[in-house]
A tleap script that builds the chain and sets N, CA, C and O, in Angstrom:
source leaprc.protein.ff14SB
mol = sequence {
  NMET SER THR LEU THR ARG ILE GLU PRO ILE
  ASP GLN MET LEU PRO GLU LEU PHE ARG ARG
  PHE VAL ARG PRO ALA THR PHE GLU LYS ASP
  THR PRO ALA ASP ILE ARG ILE ASP VAL THR
  GLU SER ASP LYS ALA TYR GLN VAL ARG ALA
  GLU ILE PRO GLY ALA LYS ARG GLU ASP ILE
  ARG VAL VAL VAL ASP GLY ASN TYR VAL SER
  ILE THR ALA GLN VAL HIE LYS GLU LYS GLU
  GLU SER THR ASP SER ARG LEU LEU LEU LYS
  GLU THR TYR VAL GLY ASN LEU SER ARG GLY
  PHE SER LEU ALA SER ASP ILE ASP GLU LYS
  ARG VAL VAL ALA ARG LEU GLU ASP GLY ILE
  LEU LYS LEU THR LEU PRO LYS ARG GLU GLY
  GLY GLY SER ARG ARG ILE GLU VAL CGLN
}
set mol.1.N position { 26.709 -31.983 -60.262 }
set mol.1.CA position { 27.022 -31.021 -59.595 }
set mol.1.C position { 25.807 -31.556 -58.337 }
set mol.1.O position { 24.716 -32.111 -58.463 }
set mol.2.N position { 26.528 -31.128 -57.200 }
set mol.2.CA position { 25.518 -31.564 -55.861 }
set mol.2.C position { 24.870 -30.328 -55.219 }
set mol.2.O position { 25.372 -29.211 -55.098 }
set mol.3.N position { 23.711 -30.730 -54.849 }
set mol.3.CA position { 23.188 -29.589 -54.413 }
set mol.3.C position { 22.978 -29.354 -52.960 }
set mol.3.O position { 22.632 -30.112 -52.054 }
set mol.4.N position { 23.357 -27.795 -53.000 }
set mol.4.CA position { 23.193 -27.539 -51.330 }
set mol.4.C position { 22.802 -27.144 -50.740 }
set mol.4.O position { 22.802 -25.961 -51.080 }
set mol.5.N position { 21.897 -27.345 -49.055 }
set mol.5.CA position { 21.115 -27.414 -48.350 }
set mol.5.C position { 21.241 -26.833 -47.257 }
set mol.5.O position { 22.027 -27.346 -46.460 }
set mol.6.N position { 20.362 -25.310 -46.770 }
set mol.6.CA position { 21.348 -24.390 -45.546 }
set mol.6.C position { 20.483 -24.584 -44.883 }
set mol.6.O position { 19.308 -24.431 -45.216 }
set mol.7.N position { 20.979 -25.062 -43.524 }
set mol.7.CA position { 20.167 -25.363 -42.272 }
set mol.7.C position { 20.406 -24.818 -41.514 }
set mol.7.O position { 21.546 -24.662 -41.077 }
set mol.8.N position { 18.887 -24.092 -40.885 }
set mol.8.CA position { 19.003 -22.953 -39.831 }
set mol.8.C position { 19.635 -23.642 -38.950 }
set mol.8.O position { 19.692 -24.866 -38.829 }
set mol.9.N position { 20.404 -22.320 -37.955 }
set mol.9.CA position { 20.255 -23.279 -36.586 }
set mol.9.C position { 19.205 -22.994 -35.801 }
set mol.9.O position { 18.488 -21.993 -35.801 }
set mol.10.N position { 19.172 -23.969 -35.125 }
set mol.10.CA position { 17.980 -24.522 -33.742 }
set mol.10.C position { 16.961 -23.618 -33.837 }
set mol.10.O position { 15.829 -23.493 -34.306 }
set mol.11.N position { 18.428 -22.594 -32.743 }
set mol.11.CA position { 17.605 -20.714 -32.370 }
set mol.11.C position { 17.324 -19.974 -33.271 }
set mol.11.O position { 16.946 -18.857 -32.915 }
set mol.12.N position { 17.368 -20.191 -34.440 }
set mol.12.CA position { 16.800 -19.348 -35.292 }
set mol.12.C position { 15.597 -20.103 -35.285 }
set mol.12.O position { 14.566 -19.543 -34.911 }
set mol.13.N position { 15.579 -21.064 -35.576 }
set mol.13.CA position { 14.026 -21.559 -36.336 }
set mol.13.C position { 13.141 -21.504 -34.722 }
set mol.13.O position { 12.225 -20.682 -34.750 }
set mol.14.N position { 13.276 -22.162 -33.526 }
set mol.14.CA position { 12.596 -21.955 -32.600 }
set mol.14.C position { 11.209 -20.632 -32.754 }
set mol.14.O position { 10.017 -20.669 -33.058 }
set mol.15.N position { 11.986 -19.777 -32.434 }
set mol.15.CA position { 10.797 -18.945 -32.297 }
set mol.15.C position { 9.419 -18.905 -33.882 }
set mol.15.O position { 8.189 -18.912 -33.925 }
set mol.16.N position { 10.413 -18.869 -34.828 }
set mol.16.CA position { 8.948 -19.066 -36.037 }
set mol.16.C position { 8.323 -20.748 -35.517 }
set mol.16.O position { 7.156 -21.129 -35.607 }
set mol.17.N position { 9.245 -21.361 -35.096 }
set mol.17.CA position { 7.610 -22.875 -34.467 }
set mol.17.C position { 6.782 -22.002 -34.107 }
set mol.17.O position { 5.862 -21.429 -34.689 }
set mol.18.N position { 7.520 -21.918 -32.295 }
set mol.18.CA position { 5.859 -21.375 -31.539 }
set mol.18.C position { 5.486 -20.262 -31.957 }
set mol.18.O position { 4.861 -19.827 -30.990 }
set mol.19.N position { 5.440 -19.453 -32.792 }
set mol.19.CA position { 5.398 -18.002 -33.097 }
set mol.19.C position { 4.054 -18.762 -34.547 }
set mol.19.O position { 3.591 -18.050 -35.438 }
set mol.20.N position { 3.707 -20.327 -34.371 }
set mol.20.CA position { 2.779 -20.504 -35.770 }
set mol.20.C position { 1.761 -21.152 -34.883 }
set mol.20.O position { 0.618 -21.325 -35.306 }
set mol.21.N position { 2.222 -21.638 -33.291 }
set mol.21.CA position { 1.368 -22.391 -32.305 }
set mol.21.C position { 0.564 -21.004 -31.216 }
set mol.21.O position { -0.502 -21.082 -30.605 }
set mol.22.N position { 1.275 -20.133 -31.268 }
set mol.22.CA position { 0.504 -19.656 -30.080 }
set mol.22.C position { 0.217 -18.097 -30.589 }
set mol.22.O position { 0.893 -17.265 -31.194 }
set mol.23.N position { -1.604 -18.131 -29.844 }
set mol.23.CA position { -2.557 -17.633 -30.781 }
set mol.23.C position { -2.311 -15.683 -30.002 }
set mol.23.O position { -2.625 -15.741 -28.813 }
set mol.24.N position { -2.059 -14.827 -30.232 }
set mol.24.CA position { -1.872 -12.996 -29.294 }
set mol.24.C position { -3.082 -13.318 -28.740 }
set mol.24.O position { -4.063 -13.963 -29.108 }
set mol.25.N position { -2.649 -12.487 -27.409 }
set mol.25.CA position { -3.395 -12.449 -26.132 }
set mol.25.C position { -4.620 -11.338 -26.294 }
set mol.25.O position { -4.586 -10.269 -25.684 }
set mol.26.N position { -5.627 -11.682 -27.120 }
set mol.26.CA position { -7.043 -9.971 -27.099 }
set mol.26.C position { -7.714 -10.260 -25.571 }
set mol.26.O position { -8.169 -11.297 -25.088 }
set mol.27.N position { -7.585 -8.963 -25.049 }
set mol.27.CA position { -8.705 -8.478 -24.013 }
set mol.27.C position { -9.282 -7.506 -24.576 }
set mol.27.O position { -8.884 -6.630 -25.345 }
set mol.28.N position { -10.888 -7.897 -23.825 }
set mol.28.CA position { -11.982 -6.911 -23.755 }
set mol.28.C position { -11.512 -5.524 -23.385 }
set mol.28.O position { -10.474 -5.509 -22.724 }
set mol.29.N position { -12.222 -3.998 -23.760 }
set mol.29.CA position { -11.038 -3.121 -23.091 }
set mol.29.C position { -11.885 -2.930 -21.993 }
set mol.29.O position { -11.386 -2.565 -20.928 }
set mol.30.N position { -13.224 -3.141 -22.099 }
set mol.30.CA position { -14.196 -3.333 -21.531 }
set mol.30.C position { -14.109 -4.067 -19.825 }
set mol.30.O position { -14.604 -3.595 -18.802 }
set mol.31.N position { -13.311 -5.345 -19.977 }
set mol.31.CA position { -13.487 -6.002 -18.961 }
set mol.31.C position { -12.037 -5.568 -17.640 }
set mol.31.O position { -10.850 -5.347 -17.882 }
set mol.32.N position { -12.709 -5.579 -16.387 }
set mol.32.CA position { -12.041 -4.930 -15.494 }
set mol.32.C position { -10.637 -5.639 -15.450 }
set mol.32.O position { -10.651 -6.870 -15.472 }
set mol.33.N position { -9.555 -5.057 -15.397 }
set mol.33.CA position { -8.325 -5.184 -14.847 }
set mol.33.C position { -8.919 -5.934 -13.464 }
set mol.33.O position { -9.988 -6.320 -12.991 }
set mol.34.N position { -6.748 -5.841 -12.979 }
set mol.34.CA position { -7.000 -6.691 -12.085 }
set mol.34.C position { -7.347 -5.732 -10.493 }
set mol.34.O position { -7.327 -4.511 -10.645 }
set mol.35.N position { -7.634 -6.225 -9.117 }
set mol.35.CA position { -7.567 -6.098 -8.351 }
set mol.35.C position { -5.972 -5.171 -7.832 }
set mol.35.O position { -5.061 -5.864 -7.381 }
set mol.36.N position { -5.682 -3.022 -7.990 }
set mol.36.CA position { -4.670 -2.609 -7.921 }
set mol.36.C position { -4.462 -2.318 -6.431 }
set mol.36.O position { -5.344 -1.513 -6.130 }
set mol.37.N position { -3.819 -2.554 -5.513 }
set mol.37.CA position { -3.414 -2.852 -4.122 }
set mol.37.C position { -2.241 -1.607 -3.399 }
set mol.37.O position { -1.061 -1.693 -3.738 }
set mol.38.N position { -2.643 -0.574 -2.483 }
set mol.38.CA position { -1.200 -0.298 -2.178 }
set mol.38.C position { -1.081 -0.675 -0.862 }
set mol.38.O position { -2.086 -1.136 -0.321 }
set mol.39.N position { -0.073 -0.576 -0.241 }
set mol.39.CA position { -0.014 -1.425 1.342 }
set mol.39.C position { 0.851 -0.287 1.906 }
set mol.39.O position { 1.566 0.370 1.149 }
set mol.40.N position { 0.803 -0.081 3.038 }
set mol.40.CA position { 1.568 0.757 3.880 }
set mol.40.C position { 1.376 0.193 5.272 }
set mol.40.O position { 0.244 -0.182 5.579 }
set mol.41.N position { 2.794 0.052 6.523 }
set mol.41.CA position { 2.804 0.000 8.046 }
set mol.41.C position { 3.115 1.050 8.337 }
set mol.41.O position { 3.780 1.981 7.882 }
set mol.42.N position { 2.351 0.724 9.471 }
set mol.42.CA position { 3.065 1.291 10.742 }
set mol.42.C position { 3.362 0.744 11.997 }
set mol.42.O position { 3.532 -0.433 11.676 }
set mol.43.N position { 3.531 0.790 13.145 }
set mol.43.CA position { 4.120 0.094 14.368 }
set mol.43.C position { 2.811 -0.996 14.681 }
set mol.43.O position { 2.927 -2.216 14.796 }
set mol.44.N position { 1.501 -0.177 14.786 }
set mol.44.CA position { 0.524 -0.863 15.068 }
set mol.44.C position { -0.327 -1.755 14.371 }
set mol.44.O position { -0.877 -2.752 14.839 }
set mol.45.N position { -0.419 -1.115 12.685 }
set mol.45.CA position { -1.309 -2.086 11.502 }
set mol.45.C position { -1.027 -1.953 10.115 }
set mol.45.O position { 0.095 -1.474 9.948 }
set mol.46.N position { -1.543 -2.164 9.215 }
set mol.46.CA position { -1.281 -2.577 8.318 }
set mol.46.C position { -2.480 -1.848 7.197 }
set mol.46.O position { -3.317 -2.692 6.876 }
set mol.47.N position { -2.750 -0.290 6.469 }
set mol.47.CA position { -3.660 0.219 5.794 }
set mol.47.C position { -3.457 -0.554 4.211 }
set mol.47.O position { -2.403 -1.143 3.970 }
set mol.48.N position { -4.270 -0.502 3.465 }
set mol.48.CA position { -4.817 -1.179 2.758 }
set mol.48.C position { -5.844 -0.726 1.618 }
set mol.48.O position { -7.057 -0.886 1.483 }
set mol.49.N position { -4.837 -0.081 0.838 }
set mol.49.CA position { -6.033 0.590 -0.178 }
set mol.49.C position { -6.320 -0.192 -1.591 }
set mol.49.O position { -5.372 0.081 -2.327 }
set mol.50.N position { -6.956 -0.784 -2.056 }
set mol.50.CA position { -7.643 -1.401 -2.722 }
set mol.50.C position { -8.144 -0.839 -3.752 }
set mol.50.O position { -8.718 0.170 -3.343 }
set mol.51.N position { -8.311 -0.975 -5.504 }
set mol.51.CA position { -8.869 -0.286 -6.611 }
set mol.51.C position { -9.801 -1.488 -6.943 }
set mol.51.O position { -9.402 -2.603 -7.280 }
set mol.52.N position { -11.212 -1.071 -6.789 }
set mol.52.CA position { -12.149 -1.914 -6.912 }
set mol.52.C position { -13.241 -1.455 -8.056 }
set mol.52.O position { -14.299 -1.482 -7.428 }
set mol.53.N position { -13.571 -1.016 -9.507 }
set mol.53.CA position { -14.077 -0.094 -10.060 }
set mol.53.C position { -15.323 -0.929 -10.568 }
set mol.53.O position { -15.263 -1.921 -11.293 }
set mol.54.N position { -16.588 -0.274 -9.992 }
set mol.54.CA position { -17.530 -1.782 -10.624 }
set mol.54.C position { -17.877 -2.389 -9.372 }
set mol.54.O position { -18.168 -3.542 -9.689 }
set mol.55.N position { -17.971 -2.309 -8.516 }
set mol.55.CA position { -17.998 -3.218 -7.267 }
set mol.55.C position { -18.737 -2.500 -6.337 }
set mol.55.O position { -18.386 -1.411 -5.882 }
set mol.56.N position { -20.513 -3.535 -5.833 }
set mol.56.CA position { -20.760 -2.537 -4.410 }
set mol.56.C position { -20.086 -3.714 -3.650 }
set mol.56.O position { -19.600 -4.818 -3.897 }
set mol.57.N position { -20.388 -2.630 -2.255 }
set mol.57.CA position { -20.269 -3.040 -0.420 }
set mol.57.C position { -20.976 -4.692 -0.719 }
set mol.57.O position { -20.059 -5.512 -0.771 }
set mol.58.N position { -22.222 -5.272 -0.901 }
set mol.58.CA position { -22.509 -6.383 -1.031 }
set mol.58.C position { -21.765 -7.500 -1.597 }
set mol.58.O position { -22.107 -8.645 -1.303 }
set mol.59.N position { -20.660 -7.259 -2.477 }
set mol.59.CA position { -20.456 -7.641 -3.536 }
set mol.59.C position { -18.752 -8.132 -3.180 }
set mol.59.O position { -18.265 -9.059 -3.826 }
set mol.60.N position { -18.093 -7.550 -2.309 }
set mol.60.CA position { -17.202 -7.858 -1.805 }
set mol.60.C position { -16.843 -8.597 -0.701 }
set mol.60.O position { -17.588 -8.558 0.278 }
set mol.61.N position { -15.647 -9.392 -0.670 }
set mol.61.CA position { -15.808 -10.081 0.806 }
set mol.61.C position { -13.908 -10.284 0.628 }
set mol.61.O position { -13.123 -10.570 -0.276 }
set mol.62.N position { -13.834 -9.890 2.271 }
set mol.62.CA position { -12.347 -9.790 2.921 }
set mol.62.C position { -12.001 -10.766 3.504 }
set mol.62.O position { -12.581 -10.861 4.586 }
set mol.63.N position { -11.183 -11.713 3.260 }
set mol.63.CA position { -10.949 -12.885 4.280 }
set mol.63.C position { -9.381 -12.906 4.736 }
set mol.63.O position { -8.373 -13.146 4.070 }
set mol.64.N position { -9.538 -12.571 6.089 }
set mol.64.CA position { -8.028 -12.669 7.152 }
set mol.64.C position { -7.694 -13.823 7.394 }
set mol.64.O position { -8.677 -14.105 8.079 }
set mol.65.N position { -6.754 -15.267 7.388 }
set mol.65.CA position { -6.317 -16.042 7.866 }
set mol.65.C position { -4.813 -15.701 8.293 }
set mol.65.O position { -4.245 -15.475 7.224 }
set mol.66.N position { -4.113 -15.588 9.085 }
set mol.66.CA position { -3.232 -14.710 10.063 }
set mol.66.C position { -2.635 -14.265 9.305 }
set mol.66.O position { -2.657 -13.092 9.681 }
set mol.67.N position { -1.916 -14.284 8.231 }
set mol.67.CA position { -0.825 -13.248 7.658 }
set mol.67.C position { -1.492 -13.001 6.275 }
set mol.67.O position { -0.949 -12.153 5.567 }
set mol.68.N position { -2.591 -13.628 5.799 }
set mol.68.CA position { -2.629 -13.207 5.062 }
set mol.68.C position { -4.061 -13.422 4.139 }
set mol.68.O position { -4.799 -14.394 3.980 }
set mol.69.N position { -4.082 -11.559 3.440 }
set mol.69.CA position { -5.345 -11.376 3.104 }
set mol.69.C position { -5.513 -11.686 1.421 }
set mol.69.O position { -4.632 -11.606 0.566 }
set mol.70.N position { -7.113 -12.110 1.229 }
set mol.70.CA position { -7.814 -12.096 0.511 }
set mol.70.C position { -9.300 -11.453 -0.338 }
set mol.70.O position { -10.315 -12.076 -0.026 }
set mol.71.N position { -9.425 -10.786 -0.925 }
set mol.71.CA position { -9.777 -9.759 -1.245 }
set mol.71.C position { -10.982 -10.567 -2.349 }
set mol.71.O position { -10.311 -11.344 -3.029 }
set mol.72.N position { -12.553 -10.675 -2.790 }
set mol.72.CA position { -12.777 -11.367 -3.625 }
set mol.72.C position { -14.132 -10.033 -4.039 }
set mol.72.O position { -14.567 -9.306 -3.145 }
set mol.73.N position { -14.587 -9.937 -5.382 }
set mol.73.CA position { -15.585 -8.751 -5.562 }
set mol.73.C position { -16.153 -9.428 -7.195 }
set mol.73.O position { -15.439 -9.881 -8.089 }
set mol.74.N position { -17.315 -9.325 -7.176 }
set mol.74.CA position { -17.512 -9.601 -8.237 }
set mol.74.C position { -18.779 -8.250 -8.708 }
set mol.74.O position { -19.863 -7.917 -8.228 }
set mol.75.N position { -18.006 -7.798 -9.791 }
set mol.75.CA position { -18.304 -6.856 -10.757 }
set mol.75.C position { -19.334 -6.745 -11.681 }
set mol.75.O position { -19.840 -7.597 -12.412 }
set mol.76.N position { -19.525 -5.779 -11.562 }
set mol.76.CA position { -21.450 -5.657 -12.574 }
set mol.76.C position { -20.447 -4.146 -13.388 }
set mol.76.O position { -19.942 -3.081 -13.034 }
set mol.77.N position { -20.645 -5.048 -14.749 }
set mol.77.CA position { -20.230 -3.230 -15.320 }
set mol.77.C position { -21.379 -3.556 -17.073 }
set mol.77.O position { -21.272 -4.280 -18.063 }
set mol.78.N position { -22.274 -2.620 -16.619 }
set mol.78.CA position { -23.152 -1.846 -17.674 }
set mol.78.C position { -23.098 -0.879 -18.867 }
set mol.78.O position { -23.636 0.081 -18.315 }
set mol.79.N position { -22.886 -0.543 -19.845 }
set mol.79.CA position { -23.061 -0.058 -20.596 }
set mol.79.C position { -24.590 -0.190 -21.649 }
set mol.79.O position { -25.076 -1.179 -22.200 }
set mol.80.N position { -25.068 1.340 -21.620 }
set mol.80.CA position { -26.611 0.984 -22.752 }
set mol.80.C position { -26.145 2.720 -23.705 }
set mol.80.O position { -25.436 3.669 -23.370 }
set mol.81.N position { -26.655 2.537 -24.477 }
set mol.81.CA position { -26.784 2.913 -25.440 }
set mol.81.C position { -27.927 2.918 -26.154 }
set mol.81.O position { -28.328 1.826 -26.558 }
set mol.82.N position { -28.743 4.196 -26.487 }
set mol.82.CA position { -29.716 3.588 -26.899 }
set mol.82.C position { -30.642 5.531 -27.349 }
set mol.82.O position { -30.225 6.583 -26.865 }
set mol.83.N position { -31.896 5.427 -28.359 }
set mol.83.CA position { -32.522 6.056 -28.758 }
set mol.83.C position { -33.546 6.210 -28.327 }
set mol.83.O position { -33.852 5.291 -27.567 }
set mol.84.N position { -34.999 7.679 -28.534 }
set mol.84.CA position { -35.947 7.485 -27.810 }
set mol.84.C position { -36.839 6.244 -27.668 }
set mol.84.O position { -37.485 5.858 -26.694 }
set mol.85.N position { -36.648 5.501 -29.415 }
set mol.85.CA position { -37.553 4.633 -28.938 }
set mol.85.C position { -37.541 3.094 -28.455 }
set mol.85.O position { -38.427 2.471 -27.870 }
set mol.86.N position { -36.344 2.701 -28.854 }
set mol.86.CA position { -36.093 1.130 -28.395 }
set mol.86.C position { -34.311 1.175 -28.096 }
set mol.86.O position { -33.724 2.102 -28.654 }
set mol.87.N position { -33.939 0.751 -27.721 }
set mol.87.CA position { -32.878 0.052 -27.216 }
set mol.87.C position { -31.878 -0.518 -28.289 }
set mol.87.O position { -32.229 -1.583 -28.798 }
set mol.88.N position { -30.895 -0.072 -28.639 }
set mol.88.CA position { -30.310 -0.297 -29.155 }
set mol.88.C position { -28.817 -1.085 -28.891 }
set mol.88.O position { -28.282 -1.572 -29.887 }
set mol.89.N position { -28.222 -1.201 -27.742 }
set mol.89.CA position { -27.406 -2.031 -27.716 }
set mol.89.C position { -27.700 -2.038 -26.300 }
set mol.89.O position { -28.532 -1.409 -25.646 }
set mol.90.N position { -26.682 -3.034 -25.923 }
set mol.90.CA position { -26.467 -3.083 -24.067 }
set mol.90.C position { -25.517 -3.595 -24.147 }
set mol.90.O position { -25.541 -3.610 -25.377 }
set mol.91.N position { -24.299 -4.243 -23.837 }
set mol.91.CA position { -23.497 -4.362 -23.172 }
set mol.91.C position { -23.181 -4.314 -21.449 }
set mol.91.O position { -22.972 -3.303 -20.779 }
set mol.92.N position { -23.227 -6.023 -20.893 }
set mol.92.CA position { -22.770 -6.236 -19.795 }
set mol.92.C position { -21.655 -6.494 -19.421 }
set mol.92.O position { -20.762 -6.332 -20.253 }
set mol.93.N position { -21.261 -7.007 -17.988 }
set mol.93.CA position { -20.295 -7.737 -17.684 }
set mol.93.C position { -20.181 -8.310 -16.579 }
set mol.93.O position { -20.206 -7.332 -15.831 }
set mol.94.N position { -20.055 -9.346 -15.813 }
set mol.94.CA position { -20.206 -9.651 -14.702 }
set mol.94.C position { -19.438 -10.946 -14.666 }
set mol.94.O position { -19.673 -12.069 -15.113 }
set mol.95.N position { -18.118 -10.244 -13.763 }
set mol.95.CA position { -17.053 -11.697 -13.777 }
set mol.95.C position { -16.887 -11.026 -12.494 }
set mol.95.O position { -17.513 -10.028 -12.139 }
set mol.96.N position { -15.772 -11.802 -11.656 }
set mol.96.CA position { -15.415 -12.070 -10.408 }
set mol.96.C position { -13.285 -11.838 -10.399 }
set mol.96.O position { -12.416 -12.328 -11.121 }
set mol.97.N position { -13.229 -10.963 -9.319 }
set mol.97.CA position { -11.769 -10.451 -9.312 }
set mol.97.C position { -11.106 -11.301 -7.968 }
set mol.97.O position { -11.994 -11.648 -7.189 }
set mol.98.N position { -10.348 -11.522 -7.737 }
set mol.98.CA position { -9.614 -11.841 -6.409 }
set mol.98.C position { -8.318 -11.347 -6.197 }
set mol.98.O position { -7.973 -10.936 -7.304 }
set mol.99.N position { -7.465 -11.168 -5.451 }
set mol.99.CA position { -6.461 -10.875 -4.891 }
set mol.99.C position { -5.758 -11.210 -3.494 }
set mol.99.O position { -6.038 -10.647 -2.436 }
set mol.100.N position { -5.233 -11.761 -3.583 }
set mol.100.CA position { -4.684 -12.493 -2.345 }
set mol.100.C position { -2.948 -11.388 -2.302 }
set mol.100.O position { -2.381 -10.659 -3.116 }
set mol.101.N position { -2.630 -11.903 -0.681 }
set mol.101.CA position { -1.048 -11.791 -0.254 }
set mol.101.C position { -1.000 -11.786 0.928 }
set mol.101.O position { -1.932 -11.510 1.683 }
set mol.102.N position { 0.192 -12.120 1.251 }
set mol.102.CA position { 0.360 -12.151 2.474 }
set mol.102.C position { 1.157 -11.161 2.996 }
set mol.102.O position { 1.851 -10.549 2.185 }
set mol.103.N position { 1.255 -10.718 4.687 }
set mol.103.CA position { 2.000 -9.598 5.398 }
set mol.103.C position { 3.065 -10.138 6.177 }
set mol.103.O position { 2.762 -11.296 6.464 }
set mol.104.N position { 4.235 -9.808 6.675 }
set mol.104.CA position { 5.062 -10.033 7.893 }
set mol.104.C position { 4.517 -10.581 8.913 }
set mol.104.O position { 5.075 -11.645 9.182 }
set mol.105.N position { 3.561 -10.287 9.689 }
set mol.105.CA position { 3.060 -10.190 10.980 }
set mol.105.C position { 1.431 -11.087 10.527 }
set mol.105.O position { 0.861 -11.278 9.453 }
set mol.106.N position { 1.144 -11.432 11.849 }
set mol.106.CA position { -0.191 -11.409 12.123 }
set mol.106.C position { -0.872 -10.585 11.859 }
set mol.106.O position { -0.591 -9.389 11.786 }
set mol.107.N position { -2.743 -11.534 11.513 }
set mol.107.CA position { -3.401 -9.543 11.533 }
set mol.107.C position { -4.270 -10.034 12.618 }
set mol.107.O position { -4.459 -11.245 12.725 }
set mol.108.N position { -4.834 -9.167 13.462 }
set mol.108.CA position { -6.159 -9.722 14.680 }
set mol.108.C position { -7.652 -9.417 13.698 }
set mol.108.O position { -8.220 -8.361 13.417 }
set mol.109.N position { -7.988 -11.000 13.313 }
set mol.109.CA position { -9.387 -10.432 12.529 }
set mol.109.C position { -10.080 -10.107 13.440 }
set mol.109.O position { -11.007 -10.888 13.228 }
set mol.110.N position { -10.531 -9.269 14.770 }
set mol.110.CA position { -11.430 -8.648 15.069 }
set mol.110.C position { -11.360 -8.040 15.084 }
set mol.110.O position { -12.462 -7.492 15.132 }
set mol.111.N position { -10.154 -7.031 15.075 }
set mol.111.CA position { -10.155 -5.234 15.150 }
set mol.111.C position { -10.643 -4.860 13.496 }
set mol.111.O position { -11.199 -3.784 13.276 }
set mol.112.N position { -10.408 -5.739 12.502 }
set mol.112.CA position { -10.518 -5.234 11.436 }
set mol.112.C position { -11.214 -4.493 10.690 }
set mol.112.O position { -12.239 -5.152 10.515 }
set mol.113.N position { -11.332 -3.371 10.037 }
set mol.113.CA position { -12.020 -2.187 9.938 }
set mol.113.C position { -11.548 -2.240 8.279 }
set mol.113.O position { -10.503 -2.003 7.674 }
set mol.114.N position { -13.375 -2.834 7.782 }
set mol.114.CA position { -13.256 -1.885 6.138 }
set mol.114.C position { -14.135 -1.299 5.584 }
set mol.114.O position { -15.337 -1.366 5.839 }
set mol.115.N position { -13.599 -0.662 4.766 }
set mol.115.CA position { -14.726 0.263 3.721 }
set mol.115.C position { -14.608 0.805 2.573 }
set mol.115.O position { -13.525 0.782 1.988 }
set mol.116.N position { -15.721 1.401 2.036 }
set mol.116.CA position { -15.630 1.448 0.238 }
set mol.116.C position { -16.099 2.698 0.133 }
set mol.116.O position { -17.239 3.151 0.245 }
set mol.117.N position { -15.011 3.217 -0.112 }
set mol.117.CA position { -15.389 4.516 -1.061 }
set mol.117.C position { -15.269 5.216 -2.765 }
set mol.117.O position { -14.160 5.281 -3.296 }
set mol.118.N position { -16.327 5.625 -3.383 }
set mol.118.CA position { -16.048 5.727 -4.540 }
set mol.118.C position { -15.398 4.578 -5.336 }
set mol.118.O position { -15.153 5.018 -6.459 }
set mol.119.N position { -15.054 3.414 -5.238 }
set mol.119.CA position { -14.631 2.087 -6.029 }
set mol.119.C position { -13.339 1.624 -5.179 }
set mol.119.O position { -12.728 0.563 -5.316 }
set mol.120.N position { -13.058 2.699 -4.240 }
set mol.120.CA position { -11.974 2.147 -3.762 }
set mol.120.C position { -12.186 1.398 -2.410 }
set mol.120.O position { -13.277 1.785 -1.992 }
set mol.121.N position { -11.622 0.465 -1.495 }
set mol.121.CA position { -11.568 0.154 -0.242 }
set mol.121.C position { -10.485 -0.507 0.162 }
set mol.121.O position { -9.640 -1.352 -0.136 }
set mol.122.N position { -10.941 0.376 1.117 }
set mol.122.CA position { -9.834 1.073 2.412 }
set mol.122.C position { -9.751 0.224 3.288 }
set mol.122.O position { -10.693 0.366 4.067 }
set mol.123.N position { -8.679 -1.129 3.746 }
set mol.123.CA position { -8.796 -1.541 5.378 }
set mol.123.C position { -7.180 -1.533 6.352 }
set mol.123.O position { -5.959 -1.656 6.247 }
set mol.124.N position { -8.241 -1.301 7.258 }
set mol.124.CA position { -7.002 -1.564 8.107 }
set mol.124.C position { -6.710 -2.734 9.114 }
set mol.124.O position { -7.411 -3.012 10.087 }
set mol.125.N position { -5.732 -3.279 8.780 }
set mol.125.CA position { -5.467 -4.963 9.657 }
set mol.125.C position { -4.676 -4.484 10.442 }
set mol.125.O position { -3.673 -4.039 9.886 }
set mol.126.N position { -4.706 -4.359 11.771 }
set mol.126.CA position { -3.905 -4.304 12.763 }
set mol.126.C position { -3.011 -5.587 13.078 }
set mol.126.O position { -3.270 -6.684 12.584 }
set mol.127.N position { -2.058 -5.387 13.844 }
set mol.127.CA position { -1.238 -5.638 14.398 }
set mol.127.C position { -1.640 -6.872 15.310 }
set mol.127.O position { -2.375 -6.370 16.160 }
set mol.128.N position { -1.508 -8.550 15.628 }
set mol.128.CA position { -1.654 -8.634 16.655 }
set mol.128.C position { -0.568 -9.011 17.039 }
set mol.128.O position { 0.496 -9.332 16.509 }
set mol.129.N position { -1.190 -8.891 18.607 }
set mol.129.CA position { -0.374 -8.759 19.680 }
set mol.129.C position { 0.665 -9.417 20.706 }
set mol.129.O position { 0.389 -9.794 21.845 }
set mol.130.N position { 2.136 -9.491 19.967 }
set mol.130.CA position { 3.438 -10.627 20.548 }
set mol.130.C position { 3.117 -11.523 19.036 }
set mol.130.O position { 3.838 -12.521 19.014 }
set mol.131.N position { 2.610 -11.463 18.323 }
set mol.131.CA position { 2.586 -12.222 16.934 }
set mol.131.C position { 4.518 -11.793 15.908 }
set mol.131.O position { 4.999 -12.101 14.818 }
set mol.132.N position { 4.940 -11.037 17.019 }
set mol.132.CA position { 6.237 -10.781 15.823 }
set mol.132.C position { 6.909 -11.791 16.316 }
set mol.132.O position { 6.355 -12.646 17.007 }
set mol.133.N position { 8.246 -11.818 16.007 }
set mol.133.CA position { 9.698 -12.728 15.597 }
set mol.133.C position { 9.951 -12.631 16.960 }
set mol.133.O position { 9.643 -11.526 17.407 }
set mol.134.N position { 10.686 -13.891 18.275 }
set mol.134.CA position { 11.232 -13.493 18.921 }
set mol.134.C position { 12.737 -14.485 18.750 }
set mol.134.O position { 12.683 -15.446 17.982 }
set mol.135.N position { 13.534 -14.305 19.208 }
set mol.135.CA position { 14.303 -15.259 18.969 }
set mol.135.C position { 14.671 -16.284 20.305 }
set mol.135.O position { 15.016 -15.728 21.348 }
set mol.136.N position { 14.617 -17.318 20.274 }
set mol.136.CA position { 15.123 -18.796 20.653 }
set mol.136.C position { 16.226 -19.086 21.232 }
set mol.136.O position { 16.942 -19.789 20.519 }
set mol.137.N position { 16.764 -18.769 22.484 }
set mol.137.CA position { 18.129 -19.338 22.946 }
set mol.137.C position { 17.828 -20.735 23.017 }
set mol.137.O position { 16.823 -21.260 23.496 }
set mol.138.N position { 19.410 -21.589 22.164 }
set mol.138.CA position { 18.904 -22.580 22.403 }
set mol.138.C position { 20.229 -22.890 23.544 }
set mol.138.O position { 21.333 -22.384 23.746 }
set mol.139.N position { 19.207 -24.328 24.307 }
set mol.139.CA position { 19.961 -24.381 25.881 }
set mol.139.C position { 21.059 -25.854 25.261 }
set mol.139.O position { 21.881 -26.372 26.016 }
savepdb mol mol.pdb
quit
């Protein structure tokens, strides 16, 4: 008598195969998330609201190149737990966050306004005059 061996279809074997090689992603609960942004548009300017908790004004860098906006921040997060006599635990996080995005119109770099209030970066990005698209007549 012969022995029968069942062969699993390849589409059922692949998930198990990859599960062996992939480690689940673990994130520290105290590390900052990405910079979250809201962008609104009016006829003359874009308004950007970016959440950057833990960043100081001098640690934020905003670069505008044409219609591309880049926001970079160095974040310092410290948490201390201590008793009256000595420091028992100090957890410190220092890291960089960045976010870049493109807008539909070029930005007038000379008139950009940036303000930081309570961990919220507010950008006013005026549109460049004459930077819109126009139809070219073919001759």
